[in-house]
C-alpha positions as CSV (number, residue, x, y, z in Angstrom):
1,M,-32.9,3.1,19.8
2,K,-32.1,-0.5,19.1
3,L,-33.8,-1.8,15.9
4,N,-32.5,-5.3,15.9
5,R,-35.0,-8.1,15.5
6,L,-33.5,-9.8,18.5
7,S,-33.2,-8.5,22.1
8,W,-29.8,-8.4,23.7
9,E,-30.6,-11.5,25.7
10,E,-31.7,-13.3,22.5
11,T,-28.5,-12.2,20.8
12,L,-26.4,-13.6,23.5
13,K,-28.2,-16.9,23.4
14,Q,-27.4,-17.2,19.7
15,L,-23.7,-17.1,20.5
16,S,-23.9,-20.6,22.1
17,K,-24.2,-22.0,18.6
18,R,-20.7,-20.8,17.7
19,P,-17.2,-21.9,18.9
20,V,-15.3,-19.6,21.2
21,P,-13.7,-16.9,19.0
22,K,-9.9,-17.0,18.5
23,V,-9.5,-13.6,16.9
24,V,-11.3,-10.2,16.9
25,I,-10.7,-8.2,13.7
26,F,-11.1,-4.5,13.9
27,D,-11.6,-2.0,11.1
28,R,-9.3,1.0,11.4
29,D,-11.2,4.2,10.4
30,G,-14.2,4.8,12.5
31,V,-13.5,1.9,14.9
32,L,-9.9,2.4,16.1
33,Y,-9.3,5.9,14.7
34,D,-11.7,8.8,14.8
35,T,-11.2,9.8,11.2
36,M,-14.4,9.4,9.3
37,Q,-15.7,13.0,9.5
38,G,-12.3,14.1,8.2
39,H,-12.7,11.8,5.2
40,Q,-16.2,13.1,4.6
41,D,-14.9,16.7,4.7
42,A,-12.0,16.0,2.5
43,W,-14.1,14.4,-0.2
44,E,-16.6,17.2,0.1
45,A,-13.8,19.7,-0.6
46,I,-12.7,17.8,-3.7
47,Y,-16.1,17.5,-5.2
48,F,-16.8,21.1,-4.6
49,K,-13.5,22.1,-6.2
50,Y,-13.9,20.0,-9.3
51,Y,-17.6,20.1,-9.8
52,Q,-19.1,22.8,-7.5
53,I,-21.2,20.0,-6.0
54,T,-22.0,19.7,-2.3
55,L,-22.1,16.1,-1.2
56,N,-24.7,14.8,1.2
57,P,-23.3,14.8,4.7
58,D,-23.5,11.0,5.0
59,E,-22.1,10.3,1.5
60,I,-18.7,9.0,2.4
61,F,-19.9,7.3,5.6
62,I,-22.1,5.2,3.3
63,E,-19.2,4.4,0.9
64,E,-16.6,3.8,3.7
65,G,-14.4,0.9,3.1
66,R,-14.7,1.0,-0.7
67,P,-11.3,1.6,-2.5
68,N,-10.9,5.2,-3.4
69,D,-11.2,4.8,-7.1
70,E,-14.4,2.8,-6.7
71,T,-15.7,5.5,-4.3
72,I,-15.1,8.1,-7.0
73,D,-17.0,6.0,-9.5
74,R,-20.0,5.5,-7.2
75,V,-20.3,9.0,-6.0
76,S,-19.7,10.5,-9.4
77,M,-22.4,8.3,-10.9
78,K,-24.9,9.3,-8.2
79,Y,-24.4,13.0,-8.9
80,G,-24.5,12.6,-12.7
81,I,-20.8,13.0,-13.4
82,P,-19.4,11.0,-16.2
83,L,-16.9,8.2,-15.2
84,L,-13.4,9.6,-15.1
85,P,-10.2,8.2,-16.6
86,K,-7.7,6.6,-14.3
87,E,-5.3,9.5,-14.4
88,E,-7.9,12.0,-13.2
89,K,-9.1,9.8,-10.4
90,E,-5.5,9.3,-9.2
91,Q,-5.1,13.1,-9.1
92,M,-8.3,13.5,-7.2
93,I,-7.2,10.9,-4.7
94,L,-3.8,12.6,-4.2
95,E,-5.5,15.9,-3.6
96,K,-8.0,14.3,-1.2
97,V,-5.2,12.7,0.8
98,A,-3.4,16.0,1.0
99,I,-6.5,17.8,2.3
100,F,-7.2,15.1,4.8
101,S,-3.6,15.4,6.2
102,T,-4.2,19.0,7.1
103,Y,-7.1,18.2,9.4
104,D,-5.1,16.6,12.1
105,V,-7.8,14.0,12.8
106,D,-5.9,10.8,12.4
107,H,-6.0,9.9,16.1
108,L,-7.3,7.0,18.2
109,F,-10.6,7.1,19.9
110,L,-10.3,7.8,23.6
111,D,-11.3,4.2,24.5
112,T,-9.4,2.3,21.7
113,I,-6.6,0.9,23.9
114,A,-9.0,-0.1,26.6
115,M,-11.2,-1.9,24.0
116,L,-8.2,-3.8,22.7
117,D,-7.1,-4.7,26.3
118,S,-10.6,-6.1,27.0
119,V,-10.2,-8.5,24.1
120,I,-6.7,-9.5,25.0
121,E,-7.6,-10.2,28.6
122,T,-10.1,-12.8,27.6
123,G,-7.6,-14.6,25.3
124,Q,-8.6,-13.4,21.8
125,V,-6.0,-12.1,19.4
126,P,-6.8,-8.6,18.1
127,M,-6.2,-7.9,14.4
128,I,-6.7,-5.0,11.9
129,A,-8.2,-5.3,8.4
130,T,-8.2,-1.9,6.7
131,G,-8.6,-0.5,3.2
132,G,-5.9,2.1,3.9
133,Y,-2.3,1.9,2.9
134,Y,0.7,4.2,2.8
135,E,4.4,3.6,3.4
136,G,5.0,2.7,7.1
137,I,1.3,2.3,8.0
138,K,1.9,-0.9,9.9
139,E,4.8,0.5,11.9
140,K,2.7,3.6,12.7
141,L,-0.2,1.4,13.9
142,L,2.2,-0.7,16.0
143,D,3.4,2.4,17.8
144,E,0.1,4.2,18.2
145,L,-1.7,1.1,19.4
146,E,1.2,0.6,21.9
147,G,1.9,-2.9,20.6
148,R,-1.5,-4.3,21.2
149,I,-1.7,-5.6,17.6
150,D,1.6,-7.0,16.2
151,L,2.7,-6.5,12.6
152,A,1.8,-10.1,11.7
153,H,-1.8,-9.5,12.5
154,M,-2.3,-6.3,10.4
155,V,-4.0,-6.5,7.0
156,T,-3.8,-3.4,4.7
157,R,-4.9,-2.6,1.2
158,V,-1.7,-4.2,-0.4
159,D,-2.4,-7.6,1.3
160,Y,-5.5,-8.5,-0.7
161,G,-7.1,-7.9,-4.1
162,K,-10.7,-6.8,-3.9
163,G,-11.7,-4.3,-1.3
164,K,-14.9,-4.0,0.8
165,P,-17.7,-4.8,0.4
166,N,-16.1,-7.9,-1.1
167,P,-15.3,-10.4,1.8
168,E,-11.6,-10.7,0.7
169,P,-10.1,-8.3,3.3
170,Y,-11.6,-10.3,6.2
171,L,-11.0,-13.7,4.6
172,R,-7.4,-12.7,4.2
173,A,-7.2,-11.8,7.9
174,M,-8.6,-15.1,8.8
175,E,-6.2,-16.9,6.5
176,I,-3.2,-15.1,8.1
177,A,-4.5,-16.0,11.6
178,G,-5.2,-19.6,10.7
179,V,-8.8,-19.5,11.9
180,Q,-12.1,-20.5,10.4
181,P,-14.8,-17.9,9.8
182,A,-16.8,-19.1,12.8
183,E,-13.8,-18.5,15.0
184,A,-13.7,-14.8,14.2
185,I,-15.5,-11.7,15.4
186,V,-15.3,-8.5,13.4
187,V,-15.9,-5.0,14.9
188,E,-17.0,-2.6,12.3
189,N,-18.7,0.8,12.0
190,A,-19.6,1.0,8.3
191,P,-22.4,-0.7,6.3
192,L,-20.0,-2.0,3.6
193,G,-17.6,-3.3,6.2
194,V,-20.4,-5.1,8.0
195,R,-21.4,-6.7,4.7
196,S,-17.9,-7.7,3.9
197,A,-17.4,-9.4,7.3
198,V,-20.8,-11.1,7.2
199,E,-20.1,-12.5,3.7
200,A,-16.7,-13.7,5.0
201,G,-18.6,-15.8,7.6
202,A,-17.7,-13.8,10.7
203,L,-19.9,-12.7,13.6
204,V,-20.1,-8.9,13.4
205,F,-20.6,-6.3,16.1
206,A,-20.8,-2.7,15.1
207,I,-19.9,0.5,17.0
208,N,-21.9,3.4,15.4
209,T,-19.4,6.2,15.6
210,G,-20.8,8.1,12.6
211,V,-23.9,9.8,11.2
212,L,-25.8,6.8,9.9
213,S,-28.7,5.1,11.6
214,D,-28.2,1.8,13.5
215,Q,-30.8,0.2,11.2
216,I,-28.5,0.4,8.2
217,L,-25.9,-1.6,10.1
218,Y,-28.5,-4.1,11.2
219,E,-29.7,-4.5,7.7
220,E,-26.2,-5.4,6.5
221,G,-26.1,-8.2,9.2
222,A,-24.6,-6.7,12.4
223,A,-25.5,-8.9,15.4
224,W,-25.7,-5.9,17.6
225,V,-24.9,-2.2,17.2
226,F,-23.3,-0.4,20.1
227,D,-23.4,3.4,20.6
228,S,-19.9,3.8,22.0
229,H,-16.6,2.0,22.6
230,Q,-17.4,2.0,26.3
231,E,-20.7,0.2,25.7
232,F,-18.8,-2.5,23.7
233,I,-16.2,-2.8,26.5
234,D,-18.9,-3.2,29.1
235,A,-20.7,-5.8,27.1
236,W,-17.6,-7.8,26.1
237,P,-17.6,-10.1,29.2
238,S,-21.2,-11.1,28.5
239,I,-20.4,-11.7,24.9
240,I,-17.4,-13.9,25.4
241,N,-19.0,-15.9,28.2
242,N,-21.9,-17.0,26.0
243,F,-20.0,-19.0,23.4
244,Q,-19.7,-22.8,23.5
């Protein structure tokens, strides 16, 4: 059920107040890659191992986008665990990454390439802004996305200072692309990512691929929340045709 204060027709009319977008910036996890349940499960395993605590099933979906060390601080505080020293957090992160790697879930959504193609076909440049980083991540993205997004238009954790929900990741992407915030669309799936993009001045559409309600995404400022990638693909021509 759509809980936005505007109807779809009203949402489209609002687009006429903005210039035609030059870039569409995609989050990675939960938008391009079907990884979020794996991240939730891996963090659940860590917290049970260390503290015999069972995390709520939406805990990591709520915190998605936040840097790992800050995620530990937030989650630990919520469950009454004293803040941990840097060394212990680093060990937890290493173990979480190792557990996640055993799940074999780091794969594209079925419609990811088609979604990128729909944006390219109407003349927008697709980009990535992600909080993830490991050696070779950009080359891996280039290969798995079949060249749809080039290396120059990928922003990872080492390319900016403060992570989501700070607007810096998306502001950095806009800076790299040489565009103004009003010329950017962001596609997100997470509340903190939506907040980051809205505060950066972008127009934000969300694809709800997780366990959270649409309303949470609307409350953070999403213009519209889609239920699937295909729904976004089908709506894209109407979206792009309603700008100035």
